[in-house]
SERO-4910 file (N, C-alpha, C, O; in steps of 0.05 Angstrom, whole numbers):
BEGIN
 pado doro    nc1    nc2    nc3   cac1   cac2   cac3    cc1    cc2    cc3    oc1    oc2    oc3
  Unk    A   -338   -237   -211   -314   -223   -206   -291   -242   -203   -294   -265   -194
  Unk    A   -268   -233   -212   -244   -250   -210   -229   -244   -184   -236   -225   -170
  Unk    A   -210   -260   -178   -194   -256   -153   -178   -230   -155   -171   -219   -134
  Unk    A   -173   -221   -179   -158   -196   -182   -175   -172   -175   -165   -150   -170
  Unk    A   -201   -175   -176   -219   -153   -168   -228   -155   -139   -232   -135   -126
  Unk    A   -232   -179   -130   -242   -184   -103   -221   -177    -81   -228   -164    -62
  Unk    A   -196   -186    -85   -176   -182    -65   -171   -152    -59   -169   -145    -35
  Unk    A   -168   -134    -78   -164   -106    -71   -188    -94    -57   -184    -77    -39
  Unk    A   -212   -103    -63   -236    -93    -50   -235   -102    -21   -241    -86     -3
  Unk    A   -229   -127    -16   -229   -138     12   -207   -124     28   -212   -116     51
  Unk    A   -183   -121     17   -161   -107     32   -169    -78     37   -163    -68     59
  Unk    A   -181    -65     18   -189    -37     23   -210    -34     44   -209    -17     61
  Unk    A   -230    -52     44   -251    -51     65   -240    -57     92   -247    -44    112
  Unk    A   -221    -76     94   -209    -82    120   -192    -59    130   -191    -53    153
  Unk    A   -178    -46    111   -161    -23    119   -179      0    128   -173     14    148
  Unk    A   -201      5    115   -220     26    122   -234     20    149   -242     39    162
  Unk    A   -235     -5    157   -248    -12    182   -231     -2    206   -241      2    228
  Unk    A   -205      3    201   -188     14    222   -193     44    226   -186     55    247
  Unk    A   -204     57    206   -208     86    208   -234     91    223   -255     83    214
  Unk    A   -231    105    246   -254    111    262   -249    139    275   -244    140    299
  Unk    A   -250    160    259   -241    186    269   -259    197    292   -250    213    308
  Unk    A   -284    190    292   -303    201    312   -309    182    335   -327    186    351
  Unk    A   -294    159    336   -298    139    356   -327    129    357   -338    124    378
  Unk    A   -339    127    333   -366    117    331   -368     87    336   -387     78    350
  Unk    A   -349     73    326   -350     44    327   -341     34    354   -354     16    365
  Unk    A   -320     44    365   -308     38    392   -307      7    397   -320     -2    415
  Unk    A   -292     -7    381   -289    -36    386   -271    -42    410   -255    -25    418
  Unk    A   -274    -66    420   -257    -74    442   -229    -82    431   -224    -83    407
  Unk    A   -210    -86    450   -183    -93    441   -183   -120    426   -167   -123    408
  Unk    A   -199   -139    434   -199   -164    420   -210   -161    392   -201   -175    374
  Unk    A   -229   -143    388   -239   -138    361   -218   -125    344   -215   -133    320
  Unk    A   -202   -106    355   -180    -95    340   -160   -116    333   -149   -116    310
  Unk    A   -154   -134    351   -134   -155    346   -144   -173    324   -129   -180    306
  Unk    A   -169   -182    325   -180   -200    305   -181   -186    278   -175   -198    257
  Unk    A   -189   -160    277   -189   -145    252   -161   -142    241   -158   -145    216
  Unk    A   -142   -137    258   -114   -135    248   -104   -161    238    -90   -162    218
  Unk    A   -110   -183    252   -102   -210    243   -114   -216    216   -101   -227    198
  Unk    A   -140   -210    212   -153   -215    187   -141   -198    165   -137   -208    142
  Unk    A   -136   -173    171   -123   -155    151    -95   -166    143    -89   -167    119
  Unk    A    -79   -173    163    -52   -183    158    -53   -209    141    -37   -213    123
  Unk    A    -71   -227    148    -74   -252    134    -82   -247    105    -71   -260     87
  Unk    A   -100   -229    100   -109   -223     73    -86   -211     57    -83   -218     33
  Unk    A    -71   -193     69    -49   -180     54    -27   -200     48    -16   -200     26
  Unk    A    -21   -218     67     -1   -239     62    -10   -257     40      6   -264     23
  Unk    A    -36   -264     40    -46   -280     18    -43   -266     -9    -34   -278    -29
  Unk    A    -49   -240     -9    -47   -225    -34    -18   -222    -44    -13   -223    -68
  Unk    A      1   -219    -26     28   -216    -34     42   -241    -42     57   -242    -62
  Unk    A     37   -263    -28     53   -287    -32     39   -310    -46     52   -325    -60
  Unk    A     14   -312    -42      0   -336    -53    -12   -330    -81     -9   -346    -99
  Unk    A    -25   -307    -83    -38   -300   -108    -16   -292   -128     -1   -273   -122
  Unk    A    -15   -304   -151      5   -297   -171     -8   -285   -196    -30   -292   -203
  Unk    A      7   -268   -208     -1   -257   -233     15   -270   -255     39   -272   -254
  Unk    A      1   -278   -275     15   -290   -298     10   -273   -323    -13   -267   -330
  Unk    A     31   -265   -335     28   -249   -359     34   -266   -384     52   -283   -383
  Unk    A     19   -262   -405     22   -279   -428     33   -265   -452     43   -278   -470
  Unk    A     32   -238   -453     43   -224   -476     53   -197   -468     51   -189   -444
  Unk    A     65   -182   -487     77   -157   -481     57   -136   -472     64   -119   -455
  Unk    A     33   -138   -482     12   -118   -474      6   -120   -444      4   -100   -431
  Unk    A      4   -144   -434     -2   -148   -406     22   -139   -388     18   -128   -367
  Unk    A     46   -143   -398     70   -134   -383     69   -103   -382     75    -92   -361
  Unk    A     63    -90   -405     62    -61   -406     39    -50   -388     44    -30   -374
  Unk    A     16    -63   -387     -6    -54   -370      2    -57   -341     -4    -39   -325
  Unk    A     14    -79   -334     22    -83   -306     44    -63   -298     43    -53   -275
  Unk    A     63    -58   -315     83    -38   -309     72    -10   -306     79      5   -288
  Unk    A     52     -3   -323     39     23   -321     24     26   -295     25     46   -281
  Unk    A      9      5   -287     -7      6   -263     11      7   -238      5     21   -219
  Unk    A     33     -7   -239     53     -6   -217     65     22   -214     68     32   -192
  Unk    A     71     34   -237     83     61   -237     63     81   -226     71     98   -210
  Unk    A     38     80   -235     18     99   -226     13     96   -196     11    116   -181
  Unk    A     10     71   -186      5     67   -158     29     76   -141     25     87   -119
  Unk    A     53     72   -150     76     82   -136     77    112   -134     82    123   -113
  Unk    A     72    126   -156     72    155   -156     50    166   -139     54    186   -125
  Unk    A     26    154   -140      4    164   -123     10    160    -94      5    177    -77
  Unk    A     21    136    -87     29    131    -59     49    151    -49     47    161    -27
  Unk    A     70    156    -65     90    175    -56     79    203    -54     85    218    -35
  Unk    A     62    211    -73     49    238    -71     32    241    -46     33    262    -33
  Unk    A     17    220    -40      0    222    -16     17    223     10     10    237     29
  Unk    A     39    208     10     57    209     34     69    237     36     72    247     59
  Unk    A     77    250     14     88    277     15     66    296     25     73    314     41
  Unk    A     41    293     17     20    310     26     15    306     56     11    326     71
  Unk    A     16    281     66     13    276     94     36    289    110     31    301    131
  Unk    A     60    286    101     83    299    114     80    329    115     85    342    135
  Unk    A     72    341     93     68    370     92     46    379    111     49    399    125
  Unk    A     24    365    111      2    372    130     10    369    159      4    386    175
  Unk    A     24    348    165     34    344    193     54    366    200     53    376    223
  Unk    A     71    373    182     91    394    188     78    421    192     87    436    210
  Unk    A     58    428    176     46    454    178     26    456    201     23    477    213
  Unk    A     13    433    208     -6    433    230      8    434    257      3    453    273
  Unk    A     24    414    263     35    412    289     65    414    291     76    416    313
  Unk    A     78    415    269    107    416    269    121    390    274    145    389    274
  Unk    A    106    368    278    117    342    284    108    323    262     84    320    257
  Unk    A    127    311    249    121    292    227    124    264    238    143    257    252
  Unk    A    104    247    231    104    219    239    129    205    228    134    206    204
  Unk    A    143    192    245    167    177    237    161    155    217    175    151    197
  Unk    A    139    141    222    131    119    204    126    128    176    134    115    157
  Unk    A    112    151    173    106    161    146    131    169    132    134    163    108
  Unk    A    150    182    145    175    190    133    191    165    125    203    165    103
  Unk    A    192    145    142    207    121    136    195    106    112    209     96     95
  Unk    A    168    105    111    155     92     88    162    107     62    168     94     42
  Unk    A    161    133     62    167    149     38    196    144     30    201    140      6
  Unk    A    215    146     48    243    141     42    248    113     31    263    109     12
  Unk    A    235     93     43    237     66     34    226     63      6    239     49    -11
  Unk    A    204     75     -1    193     74    -28    212     87    -48    216     76    -69
  Unk    A    224    109    -41    242    123    -59    268    106    -63    277    103    -86
  Unk    A    279     95    -42    303     79    -44    298     54    -60    314     46    -77
  Unk    A    275     40    -55    270     16    -70    264     21    -99    272      5   -116
  Unk    A    251     44   -105    247     51   -134    274     56   -147    278     48   -170
  Unk    A    291     71   -134    317     77   -146    334     52   -149    348     49   -170
  Unk    A    334     35   -129    350     10   -131    339     -8   -153    355    -20   -167
  Unk    A    313    -10   -155    301    -26   -177    308    -15   -204    314    -30   -223
  Unk    A    308     11   -207    315     24   -232    344     19   -239    351     13   -262
  Unk    A    362     22   -219    390     17   -224    395    -12   -232    410    -17   -250
  Unk    A    382    -31   -217    386    -59   -223    376    -66   -251    388    -81   -266
  Unk    A    352    -55   -259    341    -60   -285    360    -49   -307    363    -62   -328
  Unk    A    371    -26   -303    389    -14   -323    415    -29   -326    426    -31   -348
  Unk    A    426    -40   -304    452    -53   -305    451    -83   -308    470    -95   -318
  Unk    A    430    -96   -300    429   -125   -299    410   -137   -320    411   -161   -326
  Unk    A    392   -122   -331    372   -133   -349    379   -127   -378    365   -135   -396
***
């Protein structure tokens, strides 16, 4: 496996380790802290240290397509979460709404910048 396949798997497994809906795992506070630190370190490594190098137009097109699909899926899931929270309890999580608005603003700003500056 390459680093492009291993890193998403590791980040996904670490993120899923935080999900404990039935309190089956019940870790201590120090375990949560260490798990969070490991998750944060892995994500920082993935964002800043690991680089993608494209060599031709096909790879640029594939990367743009995968970025577009992941962005649309992320926004759709956030909208579903907001709708479920609104219909269940009438209270929408502030963090989820802020993340969705930030994604929309950054996508619009990037589109504007690409149209006018590139």
